[in-house]
C-alpha positions as CSV (number, residue, x, y, z in Angstrom):
1,M,-26.8,0.0,-7.1
2,R,-26.0,-3.8,-7.0
3,F,-29.2,-4.5,-9.0
4,S,-28.1,-2.0,-11.7
5,T,-24.7,-3.6,-11.9
6,S,-26.2,-7.0,-12.4
7,I,-28.3,-5.7,-15.3
8,I,-25.3,-4.1,-16.9
9,L,-23.3,-7.4,-16.7
10,L,-26.2,-9.4,-18.1
11,A,-26.4,-6.9,-21.0
12,A,-22.7,-7.3,-21.6
13,F,-23.0,-11.1,-21.7
14,I,-25.8,-10.8,-24.3
15,A,-23.8,-8.4,-26.4
16,V,-20.6,-10.5,-26.6
17,P,-21.6,-12.8,-29.5
18,L,-22.9,-9.8,-31.5
19,L,-19.8,-7.7,-31.1
20,S,-17.3,-10.4,-31.5
21,H,-17.6,-10.7,-35.3
22,A,-14.0,-10.8,-36.5
23,K,-10.7,-12.1,-35.0
24,T,-7.5,-10.1,-34.5
25,E,-4.0,-11.5,-34.8
26,A,-2.7,-13.4,-31.7
27,R,0.0,-11.6,-29.7
28,C,2.9,-12.7,-27.6
29,G,0.9,-12.9,-24.4
30,L,2.1,-9.8,-22.5
31,S,0.2,-6.6,-22.0
32,A,0.3,-3.5,-19.8
33,G,-2.4,-1.0,-18.9
34,F,-3.4,2.1,-17.0
35,V,-6.9,3.0,-15.7
36,V,-8.5,5.8,-13.7
37,G,-11.9,6.3,-12.2
38,P,-14.0,6.7,-9.1
39,S,-14.1,4.3,-6.1
40,I,-17.5,4.6,-4.4
41,P,-17.6,3.4,-0.7
42,D,-20.3,0.8,-0.1
43,N,-20.8,1.6,3.6
44,P,-23.3,4.6,3.9
45,D,-21.4,6.1,6.8
46,I,-18.1,6.1,4.9
47,R,-19.9,7.4,1.8
48,D,-21.4,10.2,3.8
49,E,-17.8,11.3,4.6
50,F,-16.2,10.4,1.3
51,M,-18.7,10.5,-1.6
52,Y,-16.0,8.9,-3.8
53,L,-12.3,8.4,-4.0
54,Y,-9.9,9.1,-7.0
55,H,-8.4,5.8,-8.2
56,F,-5.3,5.5,-10.4
57,E,-3.9,2.1,-11.4
58,A,-1.3,0.5,-13.5
59,N,-0.9,-3.2,-14.3
60,A,1.2,-5.8,-16.2
61,K,-0.6,-8.9,-17.5
62,Y,0.5,-12.3,-18.9
63,Y,-1.7,-14.8,-20.7
64,F,-1.6,-18.6,-20.3
65,L,-3.6,-21.6,-21.4
66,K,-5.1,-19.4,-24.1
67,V,-8.1,-18.0,-22.1
68,F,-6.6,-17.1,-18.8
69,S,-4.4,-14.1,-17.7
70,I,-2.7,-13.2,-14.5
71,S,-1.7,-9.7,-13.6
72,G,0.2,-7.7,-11.0
73,D,-1.6,-4.4,-10.1
74,L,-0.5,-1.3,-8.3
75,A,-2.9,1.5,-7.4
76,Y,-3.1,4.8,-5.6
77,Q,-6.3,6.3,-4.1
78,Y,-6.9,9.8,-2.8
79,G,-10.0,11.5,-1.3
80,A,-11.0,14.5,0.7
81,G,-14.0,14.2,3.0
82,R,-16.1,16.0,5.5
83,P,-16.5,14.0,8.7
84,K,-19.2,14.4,11.4
85,R,-17.1,12.9,14.2
86,L,-13.6,11.7,15.0
87,W,-11.8,9.3,17.4
88,L,-9.5,10.7,20.0
89,E,-7.9,8.8,22.9
90,G,-10.6,6.1,22.6
91,Q,-13.5,8.5,22.6
92,V,-15.8,9.6,19.8
93,H,-16.1,13.4,19.5
94,E,-19.1,14.9,17.6
95,L,-17.8,17.9,15.6
96,D,-19.3,21.4,15.3
97,G,-20.7,21.0,11.8
98,R,-18.4,19.2,9.4
99,G,-14.6,18.8,9.7
100,R,-12.1,17.9,7.0
101,S,-10.5,14.5,6.3
102,F,-8.0,13.1,3.9
103,W,-7.7,9.5,2.6
104,R,-4.6,8.2,0.9
105,A,-4.0,4.6,0.1
106,M,-1.6,2.4,-1.8
107,Q,-2.8,-1.0,-3.1
108,S,-1.0,-4.0,-4.5
109,W,-2.6,-7.3,-5.6
110,G,-2.7,-10.1,-8.1
111,T,-5.7,-10.8,-10.4
112,L,-6.7,-13.9,-12.3
113,R,-9.0,-13.3,-15.3
114,L,-10.9,-15.5,-17.7
115,E,-10.7,-14.0,-21.2
116,P,-12.2,-16.5,-23.7
117,L,-12.5,-13.7,-26.4
118,R,-9.0,-12.3,-26.1
119,N,-8.4,-12.6,-29.9
120,Y,-11.6,-10.8,-30.8
121,P,-12.0,-7.0,-31.1
122,F,-14.4,-7.1,-28.1
123,N,-12.8,-9.0,-25.3
124,F,-15.2,-9.5,-22.4
125,Y,-13.6,-10.9,-19.2
126,L,-14.4,-11.9,-15.6
127,G,-11.9,-12.2,-12.8
128,A,-11.0,-12.1,-9.1
129,G,-8.0,-10.8,-7.2
130,A,-6.5,-10.5,-3.7
131,G,-3.8,-8.4,-2.1
132,Y,-3.2,-5.6,0.5
133,K,-4.1,-2.0,0.9
134,Y,-2.2,0.5,3.0
135,I,-4.4,3.3,4.2
136,V,-3.6,6.6,5.8
137,L,-6.6,8.6,7.1
138,E,-6.5,12.0,8.7
139,R,-9.4,14.0,10.3
140,K,-9.6,17.5,11.6
141,G,-12.4,19.5,13.1
142,R,-13.8,21.5,16.1
143,E,-15.8,20.5,19.1
144,R,-17.2,23.4,21.1
145,Q,-14.7,25.6,19.2
146,I,-11.7,23.4,20.4
147,A,-9.5,22.3,17.5
148,L,-9.2,18.5,17.3
149,S,-7.2,16.3,14.9
150,N,-6.1,12.7,14.6
151,S,-4.7,10.2,12.1
152,A,-4.1,6.5,11.7
153,D,-2.7,4.0,9.2
154,E,-3.3,0.3,8.6
155,W,-2.4,-2.6,6.3
156,I,-5.7,-4.2,5.3
157,P,-6.1,-7.5,3.3
158,T,-8.3,-6.9,0.2
159,G,-10.2,-9.0,-2.3
160,M,-12.2,-8.2,-5.4
161,G,-14.5,-9.5,-8.1
162,I,-14.2,-7.8,-11.6
163,A,-15.9,-7.7,-14.9
164,G,-14.9,-5.6,-17.9
165,F,-14.0,-5.6,-21.6
166,D,-11.3,-4.3,-24.0
167,I,-12.3,-2.8,-27.3
168,M,-9.5,-3.1,-29.8
169,L,-8.6,0.2,-31.4
170,T,-5.6,-1.1,-33.3
171,E,-3.8,-4.4,-33.3
172,F,-1.9,-3.5,-30.2
173,F,-4.0,-0.8,-28.4
174,A,-7.3,-1.3,-26.6
175,Y,-9.8,0.9,-24.8
176,R,-10.6,-0.7,-21.4
177,L,-13.7,-0.5,-19.3
178,E,-13.9,-2.3,-16.0
179,G,-16.2,-2.5,-13.0
180,R,-15.3,-4.2,-9.8
181,M,-16.4,-4.8,-6.2
182,T,-13.6,-4.6,-3.7
183,F,-13.7,-6.0,-0.1
184,A,-11.7,-4.8,2.9
185,E,-12.3,-5.0,6.6
186,P,-10.1,-2.9,8.9
187,K,-9.4,-3.9,12.6
188,D,-8.3,-0.5,13.9
189,E,-11.0,1.3,15.9
190,F,-10.0,4.5,14.2
191,F,-11.9,3.2,11.1
192,E,-14.7,2.3,13.5
193,E,-14.4,-1.3,12.4
194,K,-16.6,-0.5,9.4
195,D,-16.0,-2.4,6.2
196,L,-14.3,-0.4,3.5
197,N,-15.9,-2.2,0.6
198,A,-16.2,-0.1,-2.6
199,L,-17.7,-0.2,-6.1
200,E,-15.2,1.0,-8.7
201,F,-15.8,2.1,-12.3
202,L,-12.5,2.3,-14.3
203,T,-11.5,3.3,-17.8
204,G,-8.2,3.4,-19.6
205,V,-6.0,1.8,-22.1
206,N,-4.2,-1.6,-22.6
207,I,-1.1,-2.1,-24.7
208,Y,-0.6,-5.6,-26.2
209,F,2.9,-6.8,-27.1
């Protein structure tokens, strides 16, 4: 998966000079956007429970020094999974078959992007961000026909690396494609101290002012 991502990014780098053939008018430096897409857990145990999560995100962005932008981002994630086990009173319980689990998370972070082609119809960018994720995870199931359930929540520091591009549709509207790798390490034993890193593929629109 990571090798394929590297190939895609290399192809995008090669395509930038070919696609950036005509400039667009400069704008005031503010933009807002909305993206949606899947968030795929990197850890195989987490991915076995949640094949992917639904990711919804809005952001506001400001340009400075011509080629840099900084944004504030707010996102919501939701997923329904099928766990094999759950934690209860400090013990791991193996479930009869698969149970049910629900993942809900709110994220807030800041992102710094390098956008050297922001005045071109194909704007390729790279960036990094950091912030916090608040996760609520619930699990339900049966062990020897006895109904079990638990839940937990945690604030988790997060970081990310991103790559993407905007394709200008008009002077003020752009189609946005973005890929990112996010990093998060919980401390609560409920999450079994497994990393919650994820690979995300997002698509949406940007509005330039």
